[in-house]
C-alpha positions in Angstrom: 127.2 96.1 120.0 123.6 96.1 118.9 120.8 98.1 120.6 117.2 97.6 121.1 114.8 99.5 118.8 113.6 102.5 120.1 110.3 103.0 122.4 107.6 104.9 121.2 107.5 107.0 124.6 111.6 107.3 123.8 110.6 108.5 120.6 108.3 111.4 121.5 110.5 112.2 124.6 113.6 112.8 122.0 111.1 115.0 119.6 110.6 117.0 122.3 114.0 117.6 123.4 115.1 118.3 119.7 112.2 120.8 119.8 113.4 122.4 123.1 116.7 123.1 121.8 115.4 124.9 118.8 115.1 121.9 116.1 112.7 122.8 113.5 113.0 120.4 110.4 111.9 116.8 111.1 112.5 113.9 108.3 110.2 111.1 108.1 109.6 108.6 105.5 107.4 105.8 104.2 110.0 103.2 104.7 111.1 104.2 108.3 109.5 101.3 110.3 106.6 101.2 107.5 104.9 104.1 109.2 105.1 103.9 112.5 107.7 106.9 112.8 105.2 108.8 111.3 102.6 108.0 114.1 105.1 108.7 116.5 106.1 112.2 115.1 102.8 112.8 114.4 101.8 112.1 118.4 104.8 114.1 119.3 104.6 117.6 117.3 100.6 117.7 118.2 101.2 121.0 120.6 103.7 122.5 118.1 102.9 121.2 114.7 102.4 124.8 113.4 106.4 125.8 114.5 108.0 122.7 112.5 108.6 121.7 108.9 108.1 118.1 108.3 109.9 116.7 105.1 108.5 113.0 104.2 109.6 110.6 101.2 107.3 108.0 99.4 107.4 105.6 96.7 108.7 102.7 98.0 107.6 99.3 97.7 107.2 96.4 100.4 108.1 93.5 98.5 111.0 91.1 98.9 113.3 93.6 97.3 112.4 96.4 99.1 112.3 98.4 95.5 110.6 101.3 94.3 106.8 102.3 93.5 106.4 105.6 91.9 103.0 104.8 90.3 100.6 107.6 90.9 97.8 105.1 92.7 101.0 104.1 95.3 101.7 107.9 95.8 98.0 108.9 96.1 97.7 105.8 98.8 100.7 107.0 101.0 99.3 111.0 100.6 95.9 109.5 101.8 97.9 107.9 104.5 96.4 104.3 103.6 100.1 102.5 103.8 100.6 103.5 107.6 98.8 104.0 110.7 97.1 107.2 111.5 98.4 110.0 111.6 97.9 112.2 114.8 96.5 115.9 114.2 95.5 117.9 111.3 98.8 117.9 109.4 
């Protein structure tokens, strides 16, 4: 049975709960919500960012085929955060 997509508030709460039970590794990717999950994660971990590891993957294209884009200019764009909403916090 399909479920509704998670809310931002629910995502933040889930990340806080994970941290409360000693989860220290979080994973995100350019393709997960095309930046929305990175925004949620950034907002959620602000108060404990230095206690965790965040892994991220990039190199995807948004074309009709959802292929790969590992060109240097695309990677620089993703690294600067231009392909997603701004992250919260200094990291």
